C-alpha positions as CSV (number, residue, x, y, z in Angstrom):
1,X,-3.4,-13.9,-204.3
2,X,-5.8,-16.8,-205.1
3,X,-9.4,-14.9,-205.6
4,X,-11.1,-17.6,-203.3
5,X,-8.4,-17.1,-200.7
6,X,-8.9,-13.4,-200.6
7,X,-12.6,-13.6,-200.5
8,X,-12.3,-16.1,-197.4
9,X,-9.9,-13.6,-195.9
10,X,-12.3,-10.6,-196.4
11,X,-15.0,-12.9,-194.7
12,X,-12.9,-13.6,-191.7
13,X,-11.8,-9.9,-191.2
14,X,-15.3,-8.7,-191.5
15,X,-16.6,-11.2,-189.1
16,X,-14.0,-10.9,-186.4
17,X,-13.8,-7.0,-186.5
18,X,-17.6,-7.1,-185.9
19,X,-17.4,-9.5,-182.9
20,X,-14.3,-7.6,-181.6
21,X,-16.7,-4.4,-181.5
22,X,-19.6,-6.2,-180.1
23,X,-18.2,-8.9,-177.9
24,X,-19.4,-8.2,-174.5
25,X,-19.5,-10.5,-171.6
26,X,-16.1,-12.4,-171.6
27,X,-15.0,-15.7,-173.2
28,X,-18.2,-17.8,-172.6
29,X,-20.3,-15.2,-174.6
30,X,-17.6,-14.6,-177.2
31,X,-17.4,-18.3,-177.8
32,X,-21.3,-18.4,-177.9
33,X,-21.4,-15.7,-180.6
34,X,-18.6,-17.3,-182.6
35,X,-20.7,-20.6,-182.5
36,X,-23.7,-18.7,-183.7
37,X,-21.7,-17.0,-186.7
38,X,-19.6,-19.7,-187.8
39,X,-21.7,-22.8,-187.4
40,X,-25.3,-21.9,-187.5
41,X,-24.9,-18.8,-190.0
42,X,-22.2,-19.5,-192.1
43,X,-21.7,-23.2,-192.0
44,X,-17.9,-22.9,-191.9
45,X,-17.6,-26.1,-189.5
46,X,-19.9,-28.5,-187.8
47,X,-20.9,-28.6,-184.0
48,X,-18.5,-31.5,-183.5
49,X,-15.5,-29.6,-185.1
50,X,-16.4,-26.4,-183.2
51,X,-16.5,-28.3,-179.9
52,X,-13.2,-29.8,-180.7
53,X,-11.7,-26.5,-181.1
54,X,-13.0,-25.4,-177.9
55,X,-11.5,-28.3,-176.3
56,X,-8.1,-27.7,-177.9
57,X,-8.1,-24.0,-176.7
58,X,-8.6,-25.3,-173.0
59,X,-5.9,-27.6,-173.3
60,X,-3.3,-24.7,-174.0
61,X,-2.8,-21.5,-172.0
62,X,-3.8,-18.1,-173.2
63,X,-7.0,-16.2,-173.8
64,X,-9.7,-18.9,-175.0
65,X,-11.9,-16.7,-177.0
66,X,-8.9,-15.1,-179.0
67,X,-7.5,-18.4,-179.7
68,X,-10.9,-19.7,-180.8
69,X,-10.8,-16.6,-183.3
70,X,-7.3,-17.8,-184.5
71,X,-8.5,-21.4,-185.0
72,X,-11.7,-20.4,-186.8
73,X,-9.7,-17.9,-189.1
74,X,-7.3,-20.8,-189.9
75,X,-10.0,-23.1,-190.6
76,X,-11.6,-20.7,-193.1
77,X,-8.5,-19.2,-194.8
78,X,-5.4,-21.0,-193.9
79,X,-2.3,-19.6,-192.5
80,X,-3.4,-16.0,-193.5
81,X,-6.5,-16.5,-191.9
82,X,-4.8,-17.6,-188.7
83,X,-3.4,-13.9,-188.5
84,X,-6.3,-12.1,-189.7
85,X,-8.8,-13.8,-187.5
86,X,-6.8,-13.0,-184.2
87,X,-5.7,-9.6,-185.2
88,X,-9.2,-8.4,-186.0
89,X,-10.7,-9.8,-183.1
90,X,-8.1,-8.1,-180.7
91,X,-7.8,-4.7,-182.5
92,X,-10.9,-3.1,-181.9
93,X,-10.6,-3.9,-178.0
94,X,-7.1,-2.6,-178.2
95,X,-8.1,0.8,-179.8
96,X,-11.0,1.3,-177.4
97,X,-8.9,0.4,-174.3
98,X,-6.2,2.7,-175.6
99,X,-8.5,5.6,-175.9
100,X,-10.0,5.0,-172.4
101,X,-6.3,4.8,-171.0
102,X,-5.6,8.1,-172.6
103,X,-8.5,9.6,-170.7
104,X,-7.5,7.9,-167.6
105,X,-4.1,9.4,-167.7
106,X,-5.2,12.8,-168.8
107,X,-8.2,13.1,-166.4
108,X,-7.4,10.5,-163.7
109,X,-10.7,8.6,-164.1
110,X,-12.3,6.1,-166.8
111,X,-15.8,6.9,-168.4
112,X,-18.7,4.9,-166.7
113,X,-20.4,2.3,-169.0
114,X,-22.9,0.9,-166.4
115,X,-25.8,2.3,-168.5
116,X,-24.6,0.3,-171.4
117,X,-23.9,-3.0,-169.6
118,X,-27.2,-2.9,-167.9
119,X,-29.0,-3.7,-171.1
120,X,-26.2,-5.7,-172.9
121,X,-25.7,-8.3,-170.0
122,X,-29.2,-9.8,-170.1
123,X,-28.9,-10.3,-174.0
124,X,-25.3,-11.9,-173.5
125,X,-27.0,-14.1,-170.9
126,X,-29.6,-15.3,-173.6
127,X,-26.8,-16.0,-176.2
128,X,-24.8,-18.1,-173.7
129,X,-27.9,-20.3,-172.8
130,X,-28.5,-20.8,-176.4
131,X,-25.1,-21.9,-177.1
132,X,-24.9,-24.2,-174.0
133,X,-28.1,-25.9,-175.3
134,X,-26.8,-26.3,-178.9
135,X,-23.3,-27.3,-177.8
136,X,-24.4,-29.5,-174.8
137,X,-26.7,-31.7,-177.1
138,X,-23.4,-32.6,-179.1
139,X,-21.1,-32.8,-176.2
140,X,-23.1,-35.1,-173.9
141,X,-22.7,-38.5,-175.6
142,X,-23.9,-40.7,-172.8
143,X,-24.2,-41.0,-168.9
144,X,-20.5,-40.7,-168.3
145,X,-20.1,-37.3,-170.2
146,X,-23.3,-36.1,-168.5
147,X,-22.2,-37.1,-165.1
148,X,-18.8,-35.4,-165.7
149,X,-20.3,-32.2,-166.9
150,X,-22.6,-31.9,-164.1
151,X,-20.0,-32.8,-161.6
152,X,-17.7,-30.0,-163.0
153,X,-20.5,-27.6,-162.8
154,X,-21.2,-28.4,-158.9
155,X,-17.7,-28.7,-158.1
156,X,-16.7,-25.4,-159.6
157,X,-19.5,-23.6,-157.7
158,X,-18.1,-25.2,-154.5
159,X,-14.6,-23.5,-155.2
160,X,-12.6,-26.3,-156.6
161,X,-9.9,-25.1,-159.1
162,X,-11.2,-24.7,-162.7
163,X,-7.9,-26.0,-164.3
164,X,-7.9,-29.0,-162.1
165,X,-11.6,-29.8,-163.1
166,X,-10.9,-29.4,-166.8
167,X,-8.1,-31.9,-166.7
168,X,-9.8,-34.3,-164.4
169,X,-12.9,-34.3,-166.5
170,X,-10.9,-35.3,-169.6
171,X,-9.0,-37.9,-167.8
172,X,-12.3,-39.5,-166.3
173,X,-13.9,-39.6,-169.7
174,X,-10.7,-41.0,-171.6
175,X,-10.3,-43.7,-169.1
176,X,-13.9,-44.6,-168.6
177,X,-14.6,-44.7,-172.4
178,X,-11.3,-46.8,-173.2
179,X,-10.8,-48.9,-170.1
180,X,-11.7,-52.0,-171.9
181,X,-10.0,-51.3,-175.4
182,X,-6.9,-53.1,-176.1
183,X,-5.2,-50.2,-177.8
184,X,-1.7,-49.0,-176.3
185,X,-2.6,-45.8,-174.3
186,X,1.1,-44.5,-174.7
187,X,0.9,-44.6,-178.4
188,X,-2.7,-43.0,-178.4
189,X,-1.5,-40.1,-176.5
190,X,1.3,-38.7,-178.7
191,X,-0.6,-36.0,-180.3
192,X,-1.2,-34.1,-177.0
193,X,2.4,-34.0,-176.1
194,X,3.3,-30.8,-177.9
195,X,0.8,-29.0,-175.6
196,X,2.3,-30.2,-172.4
197,X,5.9,-29.4,-173.6
198,X,5.0,-25.8,-174.5
199,X,3.0,-25.2,-171.2
200,X,6.5,-24.9,-169.5
201,X,7.4,-21.8,-171.5
202,X,7.9,-18.8,-169.4
203,X,10.2,-15.9,-169.4
204,X,12.3,-15.0,-166.2
205,X,13.1,-11.2,-166.2
206,X,15.8,-10.0,-163.8
207,X,14.6,-8.8,-160.5
208,X,14.2,-4.9,-160.8
209,X,12.0,-2.0,-160.2
210,X,12.9,0.5,-162.7
211,X,10.4,0.6,-165.5
212,X,11.7,-0.6,-169.0
213,X,9.8,-1.5,-172.2
214,X,11.8,-4.7,-172.7
215,X,10.8,-6.0,-169.1
216,X,7.3,-5.2,-169.8
217,X,7.3,-7.0,-173.0
218,X,9.0,-10.1,-171.3
219,X,6.4,-10.0,-168.3
220,X,3.3,-10.1,-170.4
221,X,5.0,-12.7,-172.7
222,X,5.5,-14.8,-169.7
223,X,1.7,-14.4,-168.4
224,X,0.5,-15.2,-171.9
225,X,2.3,-18.3,-172.3
226,X,1.4,-19.9,-168.7
227,X,-2.0,-18.4,-167.8
228,X,-4.8,-20.7,-167.4
229,X,-8.1,-19.8,-165.8
230,X,-9.3,-16.7,-167.3
231,X,-9.8,-13.2,-165.7
232,X,-9.5,-13.9,-162.1
233,X,-6.2,-15.8,-162.5
234,X,-5.0,-13.0,-164.9
235,X,-5.8,-10.4,-162.0
236,X,-3.6,-12.6,-159.6
237,X,-0.6,-12.5,-162.2
238,X,-1.0,-9.0,-162.9
239,X,-0.8,-8.1,-159.3
240,X,1.9,-10.3,-158.3
241,X,4.1,-8.7,-161.1
242,X,3.2,-5.3,-161.4
243,X,2.1,-4.4,-157.9
244,X,4.1,-6.6,-155.6
245,X,7.3,-7.5,-157.6
246,X,8.0,-4.3,-159.7
247,X,5.9,-1.7,-157.7
248,X,4.8,-0.1,-161.0
249,X,1.2,0.0,-160.2
250,X,-1.0,0.6,-157.2
251,X,-3.9,-1.7,-156.3
252,X,-6.5,0.9,-157.2
253,X,-4.8,1.3,-160.6
254,X,-4.7,-2.2,-161.2
255,X,-8.4,-2.6,-160.6
256,X,-9.2,0.3,-162.7
257,X,-7.2,-1.7,-165.6
258,X,-9.2,-4.9,-165.0
259,X,-12.5,-2.9,-164.9
260,X,-11.7,-1.4,-168.2
261,X,-10.9,-4.7,-169.8
262,X,-14.3,-6.1,-168.4
263,X,-16.5,-3.0,-169.7
264,X,-15.1,-2.9,-173.1
265,X,-15.9,-5.6,-175.9
266,X,-13.4,-8.2,-177.0
267,X,-10.8,-10.2,-174.9
268,X,-10.2,-9.3,-171.3
269,X,-6.5,-9.7,-171.8
270,X,-6.6,-6.1,-173.5
271,X,-6.2,-5.1,-169.7
272,X,-2.5,-5.4,-170.8
273,X,-2.9,-2.6,-173.2
274,X,-4.4,-0.3,-170.7
275,X,-1.5,-1.2,-168.1
276,X,1.2,-0.8,-170.9
277,X,-0.4,2.7,-171.9
278,X,-0.3,4.1,-168.4
279,X,3.2,2.9,-167.8
280,X,4.9,3.6,-171.2
281,X,2.4,5.5,-173.4
282,X,1.8,4.2,-176.7
283,X,4.9,2.3,-177.2
284,X,4.1,0.5,-173.8
285,X,0.4,-0.3,-175.0
286,X,1.7,-1.9,-178.2
287,X,4.6,-3.8,-176.3
288,X,2.2,-5.1,-173.8
289,X,-0.4,-6.1,-176.0
290,X,1.9,-8.1,-178.5
291,X,3.7,-9.8,-175.4
292,X,0.4,-11.1,-173.8
293,X,-1.3,-12.3,-177.1
294,X,1.7,-13.5,-179.0
295,X,1.9,-17.0,-177.3
296,X,-1.7,-17.6,-178.2
297,X,-1.0,-17.2,-181.9
298,X,2.0,-19.5,-181.5
299,X,0.2,-22.3,-179.5
300,X,-2.7,-22.3,-182.2
301,X,-0.3,-22.5,-185.0
302,X,1.1,-25.7,-183.4
303,X,-1.9,-27.2,-182.2
304,X,-4.4,-26.6,-185.0
305,X,-3.2,-29.3,-187.4
306,X,-3.2,-31.7,-184.5
307,X,-6.9,-31.4,-183.6
308,X,-8.0,-33.8,-186.2
309,X,-5.5,-36.5,-185.3
310,X,-6.5,-35.9,-181.7
311,X,-10.1,-36.9,-182.6
312,X,-9.0,-39.9,-184.7
313,X,-7.2,-41.4,-181.5
314,X,-9.5,-43.4,-179.4
315,X,-7.7,-42.3,-176.3
316,X,-7.0,-38.7,-177.1
317,X,-10.5,-38.5,-178.6
318,X,-11.9,-39.4,-175.2
319,X,-9.8,-37.0,-173.6
320,X,-11.1,-34.2,-175.7
321,X,-14.7,-35.4,-175.3
322,X,-14.2,-34.9,-171.6
323,X,-12.4,-31.7,-171.7
324,X,-15.5,-30.5,-174.0
325,X,-17.9,-31.6,-171.5
326,X,-15.9,-30.2,-168.6
327,X,-15.6,-26.9,-170.5
328,X,-19.2,-26.7,-171.0
329,X,-19.7,-27.4,-167.1
330,X,-17.4,-24.6,-166.4
331,X,-19.2,-22.4,-168.8
332,X,-22.6,-23.2,-167.3
333,X,-21.3,-22.6,-163.8
334,X,-19.7,-19.2,-164.8
335,X,-23.1,-18.4,-166.7
336,X,-24.9,-19.1,-163.3
337,X,-22.6,-16.6,-161.5
338,X,-22.9,-14.0,-164.1
339,X,-26.7,-14.5,-164.4
340,X,-27.2,-13.7,-160.6
341,X,-25.4,-10.4,-161.2
342,X,-26.8,-9.6,-164.7
343,X,-30.4,-10.4,-164.2
344,X,-30.9,-8.0,-161.3
345,X,-34.7,-6.9,-161.5
346,X,-37.8,-7.7,-163.5
347,X,-36.7,-5.6,-166.5
348,X,-33.4,-7.4,-167.1
349,X,-34.9,-10.7,-166.6
350,X,-37.7,-9.6,-169.3
351,X,-34.8,-8.5,-171.9
352,X,-33.0,-11.8,-171.4
353,X,-36.5,-13.9,-172.1
354,X,-37.2,-11.8,-175.2
355,X,-33.6,-12.1,-176.6
356,X,-33.8,-15.8,-176.0
357,X,-37.1,-16.1,-177.6
358,X,-35.8,-14.1,-180.6
359,X,-32.8,-16.1,-180.9
360,X,-34.7,-19.5,-180.9
361,X,-37.8,-18.6,-182.9
362,X,-36.4,-16.0,-185.5
363,X,-32.5,-16.5,-185.2
364,X,-32.0,-12.9,-184.9
365,X,-28.4,-11.9,-185.4
366,X,-26.6,-11.7,-181.9
367,X,-25.1,-8.4,-183.0
368,X,-28.5,-6.6,-183.4
369,X,-29.6,-8.1,-180.1
370,X,-26.5,-6.6,-178.3
371,X,-27.0,-3.2,-179.9
372,X,-30.9,-3.4,-178.9
373,X,-29.9,-4.1,-175.3
374,X,-27.5,-1.3,-175.4
375,X,-30.2,0.9,-176.6
376,X,-32.6,-0.3,-173.9
377,X,-29.8,0.3,-171.2
378,X,-29.3,3.9,-172.5
379,X,-33.2,4.5,-172.5
380,X,-33.5,3.2,-168.9
381,X,-30.7,5.5,-167.8
382,X,-32.3,8.4,-169.3
383,X,-35.7,7.7,-167.7
384,X,-34.2,7.4,-164.2
């Protein structure tokens, strides 16, 4: 293997193993941490290139932050980096969730992590705010994108579907920015066609209630191939299949599975690992994890080479600008909702302010800030 490629693969593996072990807070926080590490600290790509990748992940189904890890691994180390980046980001969470599932099956309960999240969540909010500021300065390119981003934020908080807002924002900016251009809109749209074709992929398993590993795999493969919208939509898919359709889980078991995915670092989609373990042991955990994440690897492999071509097309570039702005609007709205729950008292507000100041003034690595927040949470629990 080429020594430079090997060095790049080691860098990709080390970074995404670290992010997989410290990435609390969901996709918005994960993407903020990736921006800090790959753009600000390592200079692997520019702000605009990073934004374009965020937009591309929002155009395809699957776990956004995992797909960003796959994209960034590809950018740094080619096809081997694509695999290493995604696997290293998922692996720590999968192992942690598997351990918690073993405890759950053996003892009928999951360990409490409230003390940890008490100190970590305010730090996550500070990281997200910094990323929103840095990316927002690049994404907002004029009055039109500013209006679209603000409208998406407000409409999402009013309950409008996030998928509709994402694509509506992209279309508004694309049309608004190019309405007077003479280019053929049909010819300019061709790079995006592979996305729309693949979005229709779904596996249809036979109706049955008896548990089987192949059906478990096909069900999670279907979910990974068609799911937009993040954790709340994932919960709806899981309940429809595993509680209502198959009867393999009860509602309390499903909520325990989702809770484990939320309190552990890494992608929320490792909820599939938990469900697979309690249904089929270690083989079930591996099969479920493979099923739900495999489509993301395939979608990124197909779409990554098209991202530069998307940027070169005036029409698709406008669509990407709109999706980028809408994505940040959604990220800001979700951050507002998370902030209301995370900044619950004067101490958590103080932690967030101090973390933000350290990020801006001293550029402290976000991993150390998260570790510090966890320690403060532990000390707070010990003193109460």
